[in-house]
C-alpha positions in Angstrom: 17.9 47.9 51.6 14.8 49.7 50.1 11.6 49.8 52.1 8.6 48.0 50.7 5.1 49.5 51.3 1.7 48.1 50.8 0.1 49.5 47.6 -3.3 49.7 49.3 -2.7 51.0 52.9 0.8 52.5 52.2 2.1 51.1 55.4 5.6 49.6 55.5 5.6 45.8 55.2 7.7 43.9 57.8 8.1 40.2 57.2 5.9 38.4 54.7 4.1 40.1 51.8 2.0 39.1 48.8 3.4 40.0 45.4 0.8 40.0 42.6 2.0 38.1 39.5 -0.4 39.8 37.1 0.1 43.4 38.2 3.5 45.2 37.8 5.3 45.9 41.1 2.2 45.4 43.2 2.5 44.3 46.9 -0.1 43.8 49.6 0.4 43.3 53.3 -1.2 40.3 55.0 -4.1 42.4 56.5 -5.1 44.0 53.2 -4.9 40.7 51.4 -7.1 39.0 54.0 -9.7 41.7 53.5 -9.6 41.3 49.7 -8.4 44.8 48.9 -8.7 45.9 45.3 -7.3 49.1 43.7 -6.8 50.3 40.2 -6.4 47.2 37.9 -5.7 44.7 40.7 -8.4 42.2 41.6 -8.7 39.8 44.5 -8.7 36.7 42.2 -5.3 37.5 40.8 -2.6 34.9 41.4 0.2 35.8 43.8 3.4 34.7 45.4 4.6 35.0 49.0 7.7 37.1 49.5 9.8 37.8 52.6 12.6 40.2 52.2 13.3 40.7 55.9 15.8 38.8 57.9 19.5 38.2 57.4 20.8 36.9 54.1 23.7 34.4 54.0 24.8 35.0 50.4 24.9 38.3 48.5 22.7 37.9 45.5 20.3 40.0 43.4 17.5 37.6 44.5 17.8 37.7 48.2 17.2 34.4 50.0 16.2 34.7 53.6 17.6 32.5 56.3 14.4 30.6 56.6 14.4 29.8 52.9 18.0 28.6 53.0 17.1 26.2 55.8 14.0 25.0 54.0 16.0 24.4 50.8 18.6 22.3 52.7 15.8 20.3 54.4 14.1 19.7 51.0 17.3 18.4 49.5 17.8 16.1 52.4 14.2 14.9 52.4 13.5 14.6 48.6 17.1 13.9 47.5 19.4 15.9 45.2 17.9 16.6 41.8 14.2 16.6 42.9 13.8 20.3 42.5 10.0 20.1 42.0 9.8 18.6 45.5 12.1 21.3 46.8 10.0 24.1 45.2 6.8 22.6 46.7 8.5 22.5 50.1 9.6 26.2 49.9 6.4 27.5 48.2 8.1 30.8 47.5 10.7 29.7 44.9 10.4 27.9 41.6 12.2 24.7 40.8 14.7 26.5 38.5 15.5 29.1 41.2 16.1 26.3 43.7 18.4 24.4 41.4 20.4 27.5 40.4 20.8 28.7 43.9 21.9 25.3 45.3 24.4 24.7 42.5 25.8 28.2 42.7 26.4 28.5 46.4 26.4 24.9 47.8 28.2 23.0 45.1 30.2 25.4 43.0 30.6 28.0 45.8 32.8 28.2 48.8 30.8 25.6 50.7 31.2 23.1 47.9 35.0 23.7 47.7 35.3 23.2 51.5 33.1 20.1 51.9 33.0 18.2 48.6 36.0 16.2 47.7 36.8 14.0 44.8 36.4 10.4 45.9 38.5 8.0 43.7 36.4 5.2 42.3 37.8 1.7 43.2 39.3 -0.2 40.4 37.6 -3.6 39.5 40.0 -6.4 38.6 38.7 -9.1 36.2 40.0 -12.3 37.7 38.5 -14.4 34.9 40.9 -12.9 32.3 43.6 -15.4 33.5 41.7 -18.2 31.9 42.0 -18.0 28.1 38.7 -19.9 27.5 36.8 -17.5 29.7 38.6 -14.3 29.0 36.3 -11.3 28.6 33.9 -9.3 30.7 32.2 -10.7 33.8 28.8 -11.0 32.0 28.8 -12.5 28.5 26.0 -10.2 27.4 27.7 -6.9 28.1 29.3 -6.7 24.6 26.3 -8.1 22.7 23.8 -5.5 21.5 20.2 -6.0 22.7 17.9 -7.1 19.9 14.3 -7.2 21.3 12.0 -10.0 20.2 9.3 -9.0 17.7 6.3 -10.1 19.7 3.1 -8.3 20.7 2.3 -6.6 23.9 0.0 -9.5 25.0 2.6 -12.1 24.3 5.2 -10.1 26.2 2.9 -10.1 29.3 2.2 -13.9 28.9 5.9 -14.6 28.6 7.0 -12.1 31.3 9.3 -10.6 28.7 11.0 -7.2 29.2 12.0 -5.9 25.7 14.2 -3.0 26.9 16.4 -5.4 28.8 15.9 -8.5 26.6 15.2 -10.5 29.8 12.4 -12.7 31.1 11.0 -12.7 34.6 12.1 -16.3 34.8 15.1 -17.3 32.9 16.7 -20.7 32.2 18.6 -21.9 35.2 17.0 -19.1 37.2 18.8 -20.0 40.4 22.3 -19.7 38.9 22.9 -16.4 40.7 22.8 -18.2 44.1 26.4 -19.4 43.4 27.8 -15.9 43.7 25.2 -14.0 45.6 26.9 -14.6 48.9 30.5 -14.4 47.8 32.7 -11.8 49.5 36.5 -11.3 49.5 37.7 -11.0 53.1 41.0 -9.7 54.3 41.9 -13.0 56.0 41.2 -15.2 53.0 44.1 -17.4 52.0 45.0 -18.6 48.5 42.8 -21.7 48.7 39.7 -19.7 49.7 40.2 -17.3 46.8 40.7 -20.1 44.4 37.5 -21.7 45.5 35.6 -18.5 45.1 37.1 -18.0 41.6 36.0 -21.5 40.7 32.5 -20.6 41.7 32.6 -17.5 39.6 33.9 -19.6 36.7 31.0 -22.1 37.1 28.5 -19.2 37.3 29.8 -17.8 34.0 29.5 -21.2 32.3 25.8 -21.3 33.4 25.3 -17.8 32.0 26.8 -18.9 28.7 24.3 -21.7 28.5 21.5 -19.3 29.4 22.5 -16.9 26.6 22.9 -19.8 24.1 19.4 -21.1 24.7 18.0 -17.6 24.5 19.8 -16.9 21.2 18.6 -20.2 19.7 15.0 -19.5 20.7 15.3 -16.1 19.1 16.8 -17.3 15.9 14.4 -20.1 15.3 11.3 -18.2 16.5 10.7 -20.6 19.4 9.9 -18.0 22.0 6.5 -16.9 20.6 5.7 -20.5 19.6 6.4 -21.7 23.1 3.9 -19.4 24.9 1.5 -22.3 26.0 4.3 -24.4 27.5 5.9 -21.4 29.3 2.5 -20.3 30.6 2.0 -23.7 32.1 5.4 -23.6 33.7 4.7 -20.1 35.2 1.5 -21.1 36.8 1.1 -20.7 40.5 1.4 -23.9 42.7 -2.3 -24.1 43.3 -3.0 -24.0 39.5 -0.9 -27.2 39.0 -3.5 -29.3 40.6 -5.6 -31.4 38.3 -8.9 -29.7 37.7 -10.7 -32.9 36.6 -13.4 -33.2 34.0 -15.6 -30.6 35.6 -12.7 -28.1 35.8 -11.8 -28.7 32.2 -15.3 -28.1 31.1 -15.5 -24.9 33.1 -12.2 -23.7 31.6 -13.6 -24.3 28.1 -16.7 -22.4 28.9 -14.7 -19.5 30.3 -12.3 -19.2 27.4 -14.3 -16.5 25.6 -14.0 -14.2 28.7 -10.2 -14.4 28.8 -9.9 -11.7 26.2 -11.4 -9.1 28.5 -9.0 -9.3 31.5 -5.5 -10.3 32.4 -4.4 -13.9 33.0 -4.3 -13.5 36.8 -7.8 -12.1 36.8 -9.0 -14.9 34.6 -7.4 -17.5 36.9 -9.1 -15.8 39.9 -12.4 -15.9 38.1 -12.0 -19.6 37.3 -11.0 -20.4 40.9 -14.0 -18.4 42.3 -16.6 -20.1 40.1 -15.1 -23.5 40.8 -15.1 -22.8 44.5 -18.8 -21.7 44.2 -19.7 -25.0 42.5 -17.9 -27.0 45.2 -19.7 -25.1 48.0 -23.1 -25.6 46.3 -22.4 -29.3 46.0 -21.4 -29.5 49.6 -24.5 -27.6 50.7 -26.6 -30.0 48.7 -24.9 -33.0 50.3 -25.4 -31.6 53.8 -29.1 -31.0 53.0 -29.4 -34.6 51.9 -27.7 -35.8 55.1 -30.1 -33.6 57.2 -33.1 -35.1 55.5 -31.8 -38.5 56.4 -31.6 -37.5 60.1 -27.8 -36.8 60.2 -27.2 -33.7 62.3 -23.6 -34.0 63.2 -20.5 -34.2 60.9 -19.0 -37.0 62.9 -22.1 -39.2 62.0 -21.6 -38.6 58.3 -18.8 -41.2 57.9 -20.9 -43.8 59.7 -23.9 -43.0 57.5 -21.9 -43.2 54.3 -20.3 -46.5 55.3 -23.8 -48.0 56.1 -25.1 -46.7 52.8 -22.2 -48.3 50.9 -22.9 -51.6 52.6 -26.6 -51.5 51.7 -25.9 -50.7 48.1 -23.3 -53.5 48.0 -25.8 -56.0 49.4 -28.3 -54.9 46.8 -25.8 -55.4 44.0 -24.8 -58.9 45.4 -28.5 -59.9 45.6 -29.1 -58.7 42.1 -26.2 -60.6 40.7 -27.3 -63.7 42.6 -30.8 -63.4 41.1 -29.4 -62.8 37.6 -27.1 -65.9 37.9 -30.0 -68.1 39.0 -32.4 -66.9 36.3 -32.1 -68.9 33.1 -31.1 -67.2 29.9 -34.1 -65.9 27.9 -34.4 -65.4 24.2 -33.9 -61.9 22.8 -37.6 -61.7 22.0 -38.7 -61.8 25.7 -40.2 -58.5 26.6 -39.3 -56.3 29.6 -42.6 -57.1 31.3 -41.8 -60.8 31.4 -38.4 -60.0 33.1 -40.2 -57.9 35.7 -42.7 -60.7 36.3 -39.9 -63.2 36.8 -38.1 -60.9 39.2 -41.3 -60.5 41.2 -41.6 -64.3 41.4 -38.1 -64.6 42.7 -38.7 -62.0 45.3 -41.9 -63.7 46.4 -40.0 -67.0 46.9 -37.4 -65.2 49.0 -40.2 -63.5 51.1 -41.9 -66.8 51.7 -38.6 -68.2 53.0 -38.2 -65.2 55.2 -41.7 -65.6 56.6 -40.9 -69.0 58.0 -37.7 -67.8 59.7 -39.5 -64.7 60.9 -42.2 -66.7 62.7 -39.7 -68.7 64.6 -37.7 -65.7 65.6 -40.9 -63.8 66.5 -41.8 -66.5 68.9 -38.4 -66.2 70.6 -38.7 -62.4 70.9 -42.2 -62.6 72.2 -41.1 -64.8 75.1 -38.0 -62.7 75.9 -39.2 -59.3 74.8 -35.6 -57.9 74.7 -33.4 -58.4 71.7 -29.6 -59.0 72.0 -26.6 -59.0 69.8 -26.8 -62.8 69.4 -29.9 -62.5 67.2 -29.5 -62.6 63.4 -29.6 -59.1 61.8 -28.8 -57.3 65.1 -25.7 -55.5 63.6 -27.7 -54.4 60.6 -30.1 -52.1 62.3 -29.6 -48.7 64.0 -30.1 -47.8 67.7 -33.6 -46.3 67.0 -34.6 -49.4 65.1 -33.5 -51.6 68.0 -35.7 -49.5 70.3 -38.6 -50.0 68.0 -38.1 -53.7 67.8 -38.0 -53.9 71.7 -41.2 -51.9 71.9 -43.0 -54.3 69.5 -41.2 -57.5 70.7 -40.0 -58.2 67.2 -36.8 -59.9 66.2 -34.3 -57.9 64.0 -34.5 -60.3 61.1 -38.4 -60.2 61.0 -38.2 -56.4 61.2 -35.7 -56.2 58.3 -38.1 -58.5 56.2 -41.1 -56.3 56.9 -39.1 -53.1 56.3 -37.9 -54.4 52.9 -41.5 -55.3 51.9 -42.7 -51.8 52.8 -39.9 -50.0 51.0 -40.3 -52.2 47.9 -44.0 -51.6 47.8 -43.4 -47.8 48.1 -40.8 -47.8 45.3 -43.0 -49.7 42.9 -45.9 -47.4 43.5 -43.6 -44.3 43.0 -42.4 -45.8 39.6 -46.0 -46.0 38.5 -46.3 -49.8 38.4 -49.8 -51.2 39.1 -48.9 -54.1 41.5 -52.2 -54.2 43.2 -52.4 -54.9 46.9 -49.0 -55.9 48.3 -48.8 -59.1 50.3 -47.1 -58.9 53.7 -45.9 -61.9 55.7 -48.7 -63.8 57.3 -49.5 -63.4 60.9 -48.3 -59.9 61.0 -50.0 -57.5 63.4 -51.5 -54.4 61.6 -50.5 -52.2 64.6 -46.9 -53.3 64.2 -47.0 -52.6 60.4 -48.4 -49.1 61.1 -45.7 -48.4 63.6 -43.0 -49.5 61.2 -44.5 -47.4 58.4 -44.7 -44.3 60.7 -41.1 -44.9 61.8 -39.9 -45.1 58.2 -41.8 -41.9 57.2 -40.3 -40.0 60.1 -36.8 -41.0 59.2 -37.4 -40.2 55.5 -36.9 -43.8 54.2 -40.3 -43.4 52.5 -42.6 -40.5 51.7 -46.0 -39.9 53.2 -48.6 -41.9 51.4 
């Protein structure tokens, strides 16, 4: 074996060396290369390859492969798989992919090692059991002998349909669960004739379902139903959460977002719709919670009680309004709106005068007892804070509800801009009690500050 010397320091090189790929027959030792040695036409920025001619060689060849390179080649084939010569070349770093492939095929496959280790393994023969039936004679799959004719649809329609043109298949076929019939079938050595007959019957049934799938696909292709059925297929392919009814607001949002669907994929568009819808729901919930907070509700468990009481109040108002409407005689069409408002005020005044009389009697009872109880009329219609207020003033619940109704009605009429003048409260009412009730209603946001 010829000795190799460094072209710069002229010392004999043992082990690894650097071979310049741009200069002819130019080698450098590791020390000279690390110092950036330059001589004649060689420059330090030239590309190079790493060589190692020392060590034992397993195979006699013009291109000597060291023992380390042989081990690295075998490791690369085991790690990256046979045929990935680019990965093997990157693993060795000293050989190209062509050199790795030629060396491996020459010595490990076609050489003595290949003759001693590789043996011809006979392929098992596959028996077509369905050929015994004349009606189902043929290959196992009915589409094996039919040439593939891809559908003439655009790229966007292919994505919407989940269509794969090179295979002429859809991501979701008709009777998509048909393969479950034969997916777990195996022929065991202890199967008797009945077991084999049952398994062959399952295969026969599976082939019938494949025939039906192919028939439907062929009809859809011949009559152009595939591209025309994109909307219905898209609806069937939606995720489970998209099947929920979106409601009027959801449909309006979908219509508004339609122009943006051309800029991203369907999944991204669905995610955008879901995020915007979720944002609207959160904003509505936050607004509802703020309304509850303004009404003095600070716990979620009190929300249901508040909503039920609110529903009862609104129902009482509607019942009262219907009662007043039924008692009011029919007017001519020429009667103005002002006359109707005046009649409503008169009806309200009559009800208030009736409440005054009952309020006086009840007030006398409360003034003598000072404490209210659940036997009093209207006790179940007021809250705990209102009960404490009535106890502090010695007022019955019914009288308190009458005065509270008058105050709220006066406030609403003033807010609507009606000039009602000075509101008349029930006679014999203490001004201090009225101020307390007004302050209590303002603190609990029943009315605003006047």
